N, C-alpha and C positions, 0 to 999 in steps of 0.2 A: 349517590353511587361511592364506593371507598376510595378513597384519593390514597391509601396506605399501596408502597411499591416494596413487595419482599425482594431485597438487591440479591439476595443468593440466588434468586431466581434468574440474574441476568447472566451468570457465568457459565460458561462456553465448553462443549468437551468438544477433542479432536476425532473429527468423524472422515476418514482416509477413505479416498474414493478408491475402487480395485486398479491394479496392473493396466494401462489403458494398451500395453502393448502384449497382449498374451501370445500372438504368435509367435514373437521370436522365441519363446520358451519350449517350442515344440521344436526337434531338431528334423532338420531336411532328410527324408528318407533316400538311403541309396540308390542308384540306378539298378535300374532290371538290368540281372543276369544274362552276358552275351554268350550262348551256348556254340558250340563248336557246329555247324550243319554236317549234317549224315552225308557219307559220301556216297557220289554215284555208283551206280550198280551199272555193269554191263549188261544189256542189251541186246540178248542175241537177236541177228537178222530174220525175217521171213525166208522162210524156202521157196527158191522162186518156182513158179509151174510150169509145165511143159519139160521134156526131154531133149530136146537141143540143147546142145553147150550147156547143160547144165550144172556141169562140174564146175567151169569158169564161172559162170553166173553166181554159185555158190559161194568159190573163192572171191570174189568181186564183192561180194554181200559183207562175208566175212571181214574182207579188210576196211571197208565203210564202216562197219557197226566198231570195229576196233580202234579207227581215228576219231570216230565219235566221240567212244568210250576217253582216250586220252585227252582230247580236248577235253570234257567234260573234267576229268581228273584234274586238268591244269587251269582249270578255271575255280575246281573246288580249292585247293592246294594254296593259288594265290590268296581267294579270300580268307582259309582260315591264316595265312600268313600274317592278312594285314588287322586280326579281331584283336591281338593282343595292345597293339598301337592305341585302337578303338577302345579297349577296356582303360587302358592307363587314362587317355585322354578324359574319358567321363569320370574317372575314381578321381582324377585331376581338380578336373570342374567341381566334381562333390566338395572334395577339399575345401576349395575356395569358398564354394557359397555358403559351407558350414563355420567356416572361419570370419566370414562377414558375418553372416549369422550371429555368432558370438561377441563380436565386437560390438555390433549393434545393440543385441541385448545387455551387453555390459554399460554403455552408452545409456541407452533408455533406463535403466535399473538407477544407472548415479542419479539422472536427472528427477526420475521419480523420488526415490527418498529422499533427495533434494527440497523435492517440493513437498513432502512429507513435515520433512525438518523444519523448512519457514511455516506451515500449517502450525503447526505444535507452537514453534515460538510466538507466534502471534496469538493464539489461544492462551499461551501462558503470562503473555504482556496484558491481555484484555482481564484475565482474572486476578492479576496482579494490579490492575488499576482498580475492578471491584473492591477487594481487600483494602486499599486505600481507602476507597470512598468510604467505605463502613467503619475503617477505624477512626477517621478523621470527623464522620458524622455523628462517631460517638463523642468525639471530644468538641462539637459544636463548632467546628472549623466554618469560617463563614463560604470558601469557597467548594466545602463537602455540602454544607445547607443549599446554596444555590444550587448546585449541578443536580443534588436529589431531587430541587423543587421544579427544576426543568425537565426532568425523568418522569415526574409527577403528572408536570402541563401538557407534556408531549404525549401523551395518551388520552388528550380529548382532542378526539377528532370530528374535526365539521366537515359539513360539505364544502365544496370547492367554492361555490359563491358565495359562503358565509365566512366572510373572513377576520381570523382573529388573533389579535395581539397583545401579549403579553410584558410587560415589564414588572421587574421584583426586585427588592433589596432587602438582605436579613441584618438585623441591627442588632452584633454580639452582645452587648452591653446590657440589654433590655430584653434579648431573644424574641425579640418579634420581627414578624416578615410583614412588609408594607407590599400589597400587590393591587397592578394597576392591571385590567382588562377593556382595551376597546373592543368594540362589537359595532355589527352594523346597528343605524338606527332604525324605528318604525320608517321612515322614509324610502328607504332601498329595501325595503320587504316587499314582493309585488304584492299588488291589490287583487290578480286574479288567482284562485286556485286553481281551475279548470275550463277547458275548453273543448267545447262538442258539438261537432259536426251535423246540422239537421238535414237530411234528406231530403223531404218535403218541400222545404222551403229554401233549399239551397244557401242556407245562413250557416255561419258559426256562432253559438250561443257562449256566453261566459257563466262562469259562476265565483262571483266574490268571496274572495277570503274572511273569517269570521275578525270577528273585533280583536278577540283571544287570540 
């Protein structure tokens, strides 16, 4: 396996997530308009039946109809008179809610932009460290060489049960790297390769690892 690591591939680019409070960017719709209700219409009374006392009955029915109409008019006028205050209340509530939305939006926008700036600064610091490492590696600086070697060795991935330890040192005067690797000995390698249950004999059989 090639042990070369292209350090330029370790550079990062800034990837900003989308703004996480998009609902604050939408204006709150104004309340539905409250229209004046139609005024009550006069309902003439039904004509009384019979001939006896008909004129008096008609007069009484008309008086009752007028009274009912006046009462309906009074209720209608009171309702219409209350509408401006209700409209103003709804308008004030809408202005307050919209003002709070704008304040929250500005705060969340500032927080989002601050996080974006922090990500950009972190990526810039990382890329600057890569630039420094590449430059120092070209000069053969000990720290840079050993850091590069540690990057190469970190690419060697082993199973969790196979513990591998590295120790190394770079000698700049001879340009030689001494590397000491400690791996598990043969006695720590399991001798059994597989286990298999045999239903006929109700036993578990094993297959040994090969000597290789």
